[in-house]
C-alpha positions in Angstrom: -13.0 11.5 -24.7 -10.4 9.0 -23.4 -10.3 8.7 -19.6 -6.8 9.4 -18.0 -5.8 6.5 -15.8 -4.6 7.1 -12.3 -3.4 4.4 -9.6 -4.3 5.5 -6.1 -2.5 4.1 -3.3 -4.2 4.4 0.2 -2.7 3.4 3.4 -4.0 0.7 5.7 -3.6 3.1 8.6 -6.0 5.5 6.9 -8.9 3.2 7.7 -8.1 3.4 11.4 -8.6 6.9 12.9 -7.2 6.1 16.4 -7.2 3.5 18.9 -10.8 4.0 19.9 -12.0 3.4 16.4 -10.6 0.2 15.2 -13.7 -2.1 14.7 -14.7 -3.4 11.3 -17.6 -0.7 11.2 -15.0 2.0 12.0 -12.9 1.0 9.3 -15.7 0.9 7.0 -16.8 4.3 7.8 -13.1 5.6 7.4 -12.9 3.8 3.9 -16.0 5.8 3.0 -14.5 9.1 3.6 -11.5 8.1 1.3 -13.6 6.8 -1.2 -15.9 9.8 -1.5 -12.7 11.8 -2.7 -11.8 9.0 -5.2 -15.3 8.9 -6.5 -15.0 12.6 -7.0 -11.9 11.9 -9.2 -13.8 9.3 -11.2 -16.7 11.9 -11.8 -14.1 14.4 -13.2 -13.1 11.9 -15.8 -10.3 9.7 -14.4 -10.2 6.0 -14.7 -8.9 4.8 -11.2 -7.1 1.6 -9.9 -6.7 1.7 -6.1 -4.2 -0.1 -4.1 -4.3 -0.1 -0.3 -2.2 -0.9 2.9 -3.2 -3.7 5.2 -0.7 -3.5 8.1 -2.9 -3.0 10.8 -5.6 -5.4 9.4 -3.1 -8.4 9.0 -1.9 -7.4 12.6 -5.6 -8.1 13.9 -5.8 -11.4 11.8 -2.6 -12.5 13.3 -3.6 -11.7 16.9 -6.9 -13.7 16.5 -5.1 -16.6 15.1 -2.6 -16.7 18.2 -5.5 -16.2 20.5 -7.2 -19.1 19.1 -4.1 -21.4 18.5 -5.2 -23.7 21.4 -8.2 -24.6 19.6 -7.7 -23.8 15.8 -4.8 -24.0 13.4 -2.9 -20.6 12.9 -3.2 -18.6 9.5 -0.2 -18.3 7.6 1.1 -14.7 6.6 0.4 -15.0 2.9 -3.3 -16.3 3.7 -3.4 -13.3 6.2 -2.8 -10.7 3.2 -5.4 -12.6 1.1 -8.1 -12.3 4.0 -7.5 -8.6 4.3 -7.5 -8.0 0.4 -10.8 -9.4 0.5 -12.2 -7.7 3.5 -10.8 -4.2 2.6 -11.7 -4.7 -1.0 -15.2 -5.2 0.0 -15.6 -2.2 2.0 -14.0 0.0 -0.6 -16.0 -1.6 -3.3 -19.3 -1.2 -1.5 -18.6 2.5 -0.4 -17.6 3.4 -4.1 -20.8 1.8 -5.3 -22.9 3.9 -3.0 -20.9 7.0 -4.0 -21.4 6.2 -7.7 -25.1 6.1 -7.2 -25.3 9.3 -5.1 -23.3 11.1 -7.9 -25.4 9.6 -10.6 -22.3 7.8 -12.1 -22.8 4.5 -14.2 -19.6 2.9 -12.8 -18.9 -0.2 -10.8 -15.9 -1.3 -8.5 -14.6 -4.9 -8.3 -11.8 -6.0 -6.0 -9.2 -8.5 -7.4 -7.2 -10.7 -4.9 -3.8 -10.1 -6.2 -0.5 -12.1 -6.0 2.7 -10.2 -6.6 6.0 -12.3 -7.5 9.2 -11.7 -5.9 12.4 -13.1 -6.4 13.4 -16.2 -4.1 16.9 -14.8 -3.8 15.9 -11.2 -3.0 18.4 -10.0 -0.3 15.4 -9.2 1.9 14.9 -12.9 2.7 18.3 -13.0 4.5 17.7 -9.6 6.4 14.1 -9.8 7.7 13.1 -6.3 8.6 9.4 -5.8 8.8 7.7 -6.0 12.1 4.3 -7.9 12.1 1.9 -9.2 14.6 1.7 -8.9 18.5 4.4 -7.9 21.0 5.9 -11.0 22.9 7.9 -11.3 26.0 11.6 -12.7 25.4 10.4 -16.3 26.3 7.6 -16.5 23.9 9.9 -15.0 21.0 12.6 -17.4 21.5 10.0 -20.4 21.7 8.6 -19.2 18.4 11.9 -18.8 16.9 12.8 -22.4 17.9 9.4 -24.0 17.0 8.2 -21.9 14.2 11.6 -20.6 12.6 10.5 -17.0 13.1 13.0 -14.2 13.1 12.2 -12.2 16.1 13.8 -8.8 17.3 13.4 -6.7 20.4 11.3 -3.5 19.3 12.3 -0.3 21.0 12.2 -1.7 24.6 8.4 -2.4 24.1 8.8 -6.3 23.7 9.6 -8.8 21.1 8.1 -9.0 17.6 8.5 -11.2 14.6 10.0 -9.6 11.7 9.6 -10.8 7.9 11.3 -9.9 4.7 10.1 -7.1 2.5 11.2 -8.1 -1.1 10.9 -5.9 -4.1 7.8 -6.5 -6.3 8.8 -7.9 -9.7 5.4 -9.0 -11.5 1.7 -8.6 -10.9 0.3 -12.0 -11.4 -3.3 -10.9 -12.3 -2.1 -8.0 -14.3 -3.9 -8.8 -17.4 -7.1 -9.4 -15.5 -6.8 -5.9 -13.9 -6.1 -4.3 -17.3 -9.0 -6.0 -18.9 -11.2 -4.9 -16.2 -10.1 -1.3 -16.4 -10.6 -1.4 -20.3 -14.2 -2.5 -19.4 -14.7 0.6 -17.5 -14.5 -1.1 -14.0 -12.8 0.9 -11.0 -10.5 -1.9 -9.9 -9.1 -2.5 -6.4 -5.8 -4.5 -6.7 -2.4 -5.0 -5.0 -3.8 -4.9 -1.5 -1.1 -4.9 1.1 1.4 -4.8 -1.6 0.0 -8.0 -3.1 0.2 -11.5 -1.8 3.9 -12.3 -2.1 4.6 -15.4 -4.2 7.9 -17.0 -5.5 8.0 -19.3 -8.6 9.9 -22.6 -8.8 12.0 -23.7 -12.0 8.7 -24.8 -13.7 6.9 -21.3 -13.1 4.7 -22.9 -10.2 3.8 -20.3 -7.7 3.7 -20.6 -3.8 3.1 -18.1 -1.1 5.8 -16.8 1.2 6.1 -15.3 4.6 6.9 -11.8 3.5 5.3 -8.3 3.3 5.6 -6.2 0.2 5.6 -2.4 0.3 2.3 -1.4 -1.0 3.5 1.8 -2.6 6.3 0.0 -4.4 3.5 -2.4 -5.8 1.3 0.4 -6.7 4.2 2.1 -8.4 4.8 -1.0 -10.7 1.2 -1.4 -11.3 0.9 2.0 -12.3 3.8 1.5 -14.9 2.3 -1.7 -16.1 -1.0 -0.1 -16.9 0.8 2.9 -18.6 -1.0 5.1 -16.1 -0.5 8.9 -16.4 -0.6 9.5 -12.5 0.6 7.9 -9.3 -1.4 9.3 -6.3 -0.1 8.3 -2.9 -2.3 9.4 -0.1 -0.8 9.4 3.6 -1.2 11.2 6.9 0.2 14.6 5.6 -0.8 17.2 3.1 2.8 17.6 1.9 5.9 16.0 1.6 8.3 17.7 4.0 12.1 18.4 3.9 13.7 17.9 7.3 10.4 16.4 8.6 10.1 16.5 12.4 12.8 19.1 13.0 12.3 22.9 13.5 13.6 23.3 10.1 10.8 21.3 8.4 9.1 22.9 5.2 6.6 21.7 2.9 7.8 20.6 -0.7 5.0 21.8 -3.3 6.9 20.6 -6.4 10.0 18.7 -7.0 11.5 17.0 -10.0 12.7 13.5 -10.2 16.5 14.5 -9.9 15.5 16.5 -6.7 13.7 13.6 -5.4 16.6 11.4 -5.8 19.1 14.0 -4.3 16.7 14.5 -1.3 16.4 10.7 -0.7 20.2 10.1 -0.9 20.8 13.0 1.6 18.9 11.2 4.3 17.3 12.8 7.2 14.4 14.3 5.2 12.2 11.2 4.8 11.5 8.6 7.4 12.3 5.0 6.7 9.3 2.9 6.7 7.1 5.8 6.4 7.8 8.6 3.8 11.0 7.1 2.3 9.1 4.2 0.6 6.6 6.7 -0.9 9.5 8.7 -2.4 11.2 5.5 -3.7 7.8 4.5 -5.4 7.5 8.0 -6.9 11.0 7.8 -8.2 10.4 4.3 -9.8 7.3 5.3 -11.5 8.8 8.4 -13.0 12.1 6.5 -14.0 10.1 4.1 -15.8 8.3 6.6 -17.9 5.5 7.8 -15.6 3.9 11.3 -16.2 3.6 12.6 -12.8 3.0 11.7 -9.1 1.2 13.4 -6.3 1.6 12.8 -2.5 -1.1 14.3 -0.1 -3.8 13.4 2.3 -7.2 11.8 1.4 -9.0 15.2 2.4 -7.2 17.1 -0.2 -7.0 14.8 -3.2 -9.4 17.1 -5.3 -7.3 20.2 -4.3 -4.0 18.5 -5.1 -5.3 17.4 -8.5 -6.2 20.9 -9.2 -2.6 22.1 -8.2 -3.7 23.8 -4.9 -1.8 21.8 -2.4 -0.1 18.4 -1.9 3.4 17.5 -3.3 3.7 17.3 -7.1 6.7 15.2 -8.6 7.4 15.6 -12.3 10.0 14.0 -14.4 12.1 17.2 -14.9 15.5 17.4 -16.4 18.4 15.1 -15.4 
């Protein structure tokens, strides 16, 4: 029987339960809890490709780099992304291998450090919007702007932060390798943190850029390129809600592509930088011919796949 393919996007914040559980070991344990539900999918006949967020982890790397700057060179943002892909990929792959052994599955996981091409003229590069790294006082922020060319903003009266562009993903550079590994039966971890953002010059040579790609949009593109049947996005809530955070909030159990477009256009339903990019990712996947998408929390993956919970999004009628 031919296995169905799903791309599963898990959040970087899902690896950190709270401020008291941020160590590498804590993140490994949290990754294991999510991996068990993914292993259950694989046991039930799915081919799975996993994408993951890395926002908190990149923040930690940047902070270590800042603290050590008096003695060591600082780490560029694209390299921070590569570092976090390797570390998180290692944790996910090892947890999955252990789960496969417990379940008696002859499967193996592999992490692919993944570059994602973006357009050098993407409008995001002239409007940096993604906060990264530590808070600074105004003097330090202005010094960094002058010395390093950073874009900096005051963040909700909590201090100043660096902001970087968040361009749209265009091409997954290692796509052929990921597809070959999936065809060979591997469970692949790819496009971590949205992928390492790179741009191509006139000759096609690639170079990393200081930017952050939304991981749900990258996973959506990956799902399209792999002809996946399902895009599964895990997040902090069991359902997508309308009027989220208001007394009128109500869960959505099922919605069509036209409804998703309408709710997104209405505004107020999905928080920018949180649920809105997930809905955009779902819309993009279905518009490009994807079969269905599910949004739920990691603990409810199996139940959502069985149609018992979560938010199912289907193409529907225009």
